[in-house]
C-alpha positions as CSV (number, residue, x, y, z in Angstrom):
1,M,47.2,78.7,17.5
2,T,49.6,80.7,19.7
3,T,49.2,80.2,23.5
4,L,49.5,83.7,24.9
5,R,52.0,84.0,27.6
6,Y,52.3,87.7,28.3
7,D,53.5,87.0,31.8
8,D,56.6,85.1,30.6
9,P,59.4,87.6,29.6
10,D,61.4,84.9,27.8
11,W,58.4,83.9,25.6
12,C,57.6,87.6,24.8
13,E,61.3,88.2,23.9
14,R,61.4,85.2,21.6
15,E,58.2,86.1,19.9
16,Y,58.7,89.8,19.6
17,N,62.4,90.5,19.3
18,P,63.5,89.7,15.7
19,R,67.1,90.0,16.7
20,V,66.7,86.8,18.6
21,T,65.3,84.8,15.7
22,V,67.2,86.3,12.7
23,P,70.8,85.1,12.7
24,D,72.3,87.3,10.0
25,I,71.0,90.6,11.3
26,A,74.3,92.4,10.8
27,T,74.4,91.3,7.2
28,V,70.8,92.5,6.7
29,F,71.4,95.9,8.2
30,G,74.7,96.3,6.2
31,R,72.7,95.6,3.0
32,W,70.0,98.1,4.0
33,L,72.6,100.9,4.4
34,E,74.4,100.1,1.2
35,T,71.2,99.8,-0.8
36,A,69.7,102.9,0.7
37,A,72.8,104.9,-0.2
38,A,72.8,103.6,-3.7
39,T,69.1,104.5,-4.1
40,R,69.7,108.0,-2.9
41,A,72.7,108.3,-5.3
42,R,70.6,107.0,-8.3
43,L,67.2,108.8,-7.8
44,P,66.8,112.6,-7.7
45,H,65.3,113.6,-4.4
46,R,64.9,116.3,-1.8
47,A,66.4,115.2,1.5
48,G,65.7,116.3,5.1
49,I,62.6,118.4,4.5
50,A,61.4,119.6,7.8
51,Y,57.8,119.0,8.7
52,G,58.0,119.9,12.4
53,A,60.1,121.6,15.1
54,D,61.9,118.5,16.3
55,P,65.3,117.8,14.5
56,R,64.1,114.3,13.6
57,E,60.8,115.6,12.1
58,T,62.1,115.4,8.6
59,L,61.2,113.5,5.4
60,D,62.9,112.7,2.1
61,L,60.9,113.2,-1.1
62,F,61.6,111.0,-4.2
63,R,59.4,112.3,-7.0
64,A,58.2,110.2,-9.9
65,D,58.4,111.8,-13.4
66,R,54.8,111.3,-14.2
67,P,53.2,110.4,-10.9
68,R,50.2,108.1,-10.7
69,G,50.1,108.5,-6.9
70,A,52.4,108.6,-3.9
71,V,53.5,106.2,-1.2
72,V,54.5,107.3,2.3
73,F,56.9,104.8,4.0
74,I,57.3,104.7,7.8
75,H,60.4,102.9,9.1
76,G,60.4,100.4,11.9
77,G,62.7,100.0,14.9
78,Y,60.2,99.5,17.7
79,W,59.7,103.3,18.0
80,R,63.2,103.6,19.6
81,A,65.7,102.9,16.7
82,S,66.4,103.3,13.0
83,S,65.9,106.3,10.6
84,K,64.7,107.2,7.1
85,D,68.3,107.0,5.9
86,E,68.3,103.2,6.4
87,V,65.3,102.6,4.2
88,S,65.6,104.8,1.2
89,W,65.5,101.6,-0.9
90,A,61.7,101.7,-0.4
91,A,61.7,104.2,-3.3
92,A,63.8,102.1,-5.6
93,S,61.0,100.5,-7.6
94,L,58.1,102.6,-6.5
95,V,59.4,105.8,-8.2
96,P,60.0,104.1,-11.6
97,A,56.5,102.6,-11.3
98,G,55.1,106.1,-11.0
99,F,54.7,106.5,-7.2
100,T,56.3,109.5,-5.6
101,T,57.8,108.2,-2.4
102,V,57.9,110.0,0.9
103,V,60.2,108.4,3.5
104,L,59.5,109.7,7.0
105,N,61.8,110.3,10.0
106,Y,60.4,110.8,13.4
107,P,61.5,111.3,17.1
108,L,62.3,108.2,19.0
109,C,61.5,106.8,22.4
110,P,62.4,107.4,25.2
111,Q,62.6,111.1,24.2
112,T,58.9,110.8,23.2
113,T,56.2,108.2,23.4
114,V,54.4,105.9,20.9
115,A,51.5,108.3,20.9
116,G,53.9,111.2,20.3
117,I,55.5,109.4,17.4
118,A,52.0,108.9,15.9
119,E,51.4,112.6,16.2
120,S,54.6,113.3,14.4
121,C,53.5,111.1,11.6
122,R,50.2,112.9,11.4
123,R,52.1,116.2,11.1
124,A,54.3,114.7,8.4
125,I,51.3,113.6,6.3
126,A,49.4,116.8,6.7
127,F,52.5,118.7,5.7
128,A,53.1,116.5,2.6
129,W,49.5,116.8,1.6
130,T,49.5,120.6,1.7
131,T,53.0,121.3,0.6
132,P,55.1,119.1,-1.7
133,L,52.5,116.7,-3.1
134,D,50.5,117.6,-6.2
135,E,47.0,116.7,-7.2
136,A,47.9,113.5,-9.0
137,E,49.9,112.3,-6.0
138,R,47.2,113.2,-3.5
139,K,44.6,111.4,-5.6
140,C,46.2,108.0,-4.9
141,L,48.1,108.4,-1.6
142,I,49.1,105.2,0.1
143,V,50.5,105.0,3.6
144,S,52.8,102.1,4.4
145,G,55.2,101.0,7.1
146,H,57.2,98.1,8.6
147,S,57.0,96.7,12.2
148,A,56.5,99.8,14.4
149,G,55.8,101.6,11.1
150,G,53.0,99.0,10.4
151,Y,51.4,100.1,13.7
152,L,51.8,103.7,12.7
153,T,50.3,103.0,9.3
154,A,47.1,101.7,10.9
155,A,47.1,104.7,13.3
156,M,47.1,107.0,10.3
157,L,44.1,105.3,8.8
158,A,42.3,105.6,12.2
159,T,43.0,109.4,12.4
160,D,40.3,112.1,12.1
161,W,41.9,114.0,9.2
162,A,39.0,116.4,8.7
163,V,39.9,118.3,11.9
164,R,43.4,118.7,10.5
165,G,42.1,120.4,7.3
166,L,42.4,117.3,5.1
167,P,39.7,115.2,3.4
168,S,38.2,112.7,5.9
169,A,39.7,109.8,3.9
170,P,42.9,111.1,2.3
171,F,44.4,107.6,1.6
172,A,43.8,105.1,-1.2
173,G,44.8,102.5,1.4
174,G,47.4,101.4,3.9
175,L,50.0,98.7,3.8
176,S,51.3,97.2,7.0
177,I,54.3,94.9,6.8
178,S,55.0,92.8,10.0
179,G,52.9,95.3,12.1
180,V,52.4,95.1,15.9
181,F,49.0,96.4,16.9
182,D,48.4,94.8,20.3
183,L,51.1,96.4,22.4
184,R,50.6,94.5,25.7
185,P,53.1,91.7,25.0
186,L,55.8,94.3,24.6
187,L,55.6,95.2,28.3
188,R,57.8,92.2,29.2
189,T,60.4,92.6,26.5
190,S,63.8,94.2,26.5
191,M,62.6,96.7,23.9
192,N,60.4,98.3,26.5
193,E,63.4,99.5,28.4
194,L,63.4,102.4,25.9
195,I,59.8,102.4,24.7
196,R,58.7,102.7,28.4
197,L,55.1,101.7,27.8
198,T,53.0,101.5,31.0
199,P,50.2,98.9,31.2
200,E,47.6,101.6,30.7
201,Q,49.4,102.9,27.6
202,A,49.8,99.5,26.1
203,S,46.1,98.8,26.5
204,G,44.9,102.3,25.5
205,W,47.2,102.6,22.5
206,S,46.5,99.1,21.1
207,L,44.8,99.6,17.7
208,H,42.9,96.3,17.6
209,E,40.5,97.8,20.2
210,A,40.4,101.3,18.6
211,P,37.3,102.5,16.7
212,Q,37.2,101.2,13.1
213,P,38.0,103.9,10.5
214,A,35.5,105.0,8.0
215,P,34.7,102.5,5.2
216,G,36.3,102.5,1.9
217,V,40.0,102.6,2.8
218,P,41.5,99.1,2.7
219,L,44.5,97.9,4.8
220,E,46.8,95.3,3.3
221,L,48.5,93.1,6.0
222,L,51.7,91.2,5.1
223,V,54.0,89.3,7.3
224,G,57.1,87.2,6.7
225,G,56.3,83.5,6.4
226,D,59.2,82.6,8.7
227,E,58.4,85.1,11.4
228,P,57.3,84.0,14.9
229,A,53.7,83.0,15.4
230,E,52.9,86.3,17.3
231,F,53.6,88.4,14.3
232,H,51.1,86.3,12.3
233,R,48.6,86.6,15.1
234,Q,49.0,90.4,15.2
235,S,48.0,90.8,11.6
236,A,45.1,88.3,12.0
237,L,44.0,90.3,15.0
238,M,43.8,93.5,13.0
239,A,42.0,91.8,10.1
240,A,39.3,90.6,12.6
241,A,39.1,94.0,14.3
242,W,38.6,96.0,11.1
243,P,36.3,93.7,9.0
244,G,35.7,95.0,5.5
245,L,38.7,97.2,5.6
246,A,41.7,95.1,6.7
247,R,42.2,92.3,4.2
248,S,43.2,88.8,5.1
249,P,46.9,88.7,6.0
250,I,49.4,87.4,3.5
251,A,52.3,85.3,4.7
252,V,55.2,85.8,2.3
253,P,57.0,82.5,2.0
254,G,60.7,82.2,2.8
255,T,61.0,85.6,4.5
256,H,61.8,86.8,8.0
257,H,61.1,90.1,9.8
258,F,63.8,92.0,8.1
259,N,63.9,90.8,4.5
260,V,60.1,90.7,3.9
261,V,60.0,94.6,4.0
262,E,62.8,94.8,1.4
263,Q,60.3,93.5,-1.2
264,I,58.7,97.0,-1.3
265,G,61.8,98.0,-3.2
266,H,61.4,95.2,-5.8
267,H,58.8,95.0,-8.5
268,G,57.0,91.7,-8.9
269,T,57.1,90.7,-5.2
270,P,54.1,90.1,-3.0
271,V,54.7,93.3,-1.0
272,F,55.1,95.4,-4.2
273,D,52.0,93.8,-5.6
274,A,50.1,94.9,-2.5
275,V,50.9,98.5,-3.3
276,L,49.5,98.0,-6.8
277,R,46.3,96.5,-5.5
278,L,45.8,99.5,-3.3
279,A,46.4,101.9,-6.2
280,Q,43.8,100.0,-8.2
281,S,41.2,100.2,-5.4
282,R,41.1,104.0,-5.5
């Protein structure tokens, strides 16, 4: 069991900054960019669809020929880095399997806040629901994300959608990959130089203490088997906080923080199989 050392910046950095623990990060990010570009070249799509006023409030839509549902994918980057253009590969196997894929962009810290980013994602999903997605795609809508996007995935499940004109439970389920839900440890990390969380925000915006969403919408939790203990604890924390909704976390053997998420682009992997389970649950 992890001994929590939130007052130790070195411990927080080792546990929460994957750039410290993944040695080949430049190779990984180079592969992401290459594979993302190849996916965009291969799959017909609509790029840069605006869902809000901010220049970064855009999405890419990769439509399946005969859709059985849709998957929204929210990129990571600790709310202060990355973009949709680095993760287009999320659509590579989802689209051939019948899932229209919506890859979100959003404003970044410090120009906005974690709560502001969550609000952008809500705008994106409300826009997608009412504009480009059809009935078949809306019938089985799955929201997914990696790292910070895993947090945002859970935040979307916890949203009151009825006040936004959507069904109260628009999702078939959520898929969090290496999500961070308890934000307090991030206060003592280098990432917070740009995130700029205050202690009050870190506590108030932590999702493991948020009200549990309405029943019937499962949350799959996956984490790289080789990730630091805190990433495993984060998913276990969410499973305990949302009993009956959040499923027992799955540790994917032989994967770290950055290559575990790549599995969503590959049929027959634990991450892709989690998408299929969610689709079958609707």
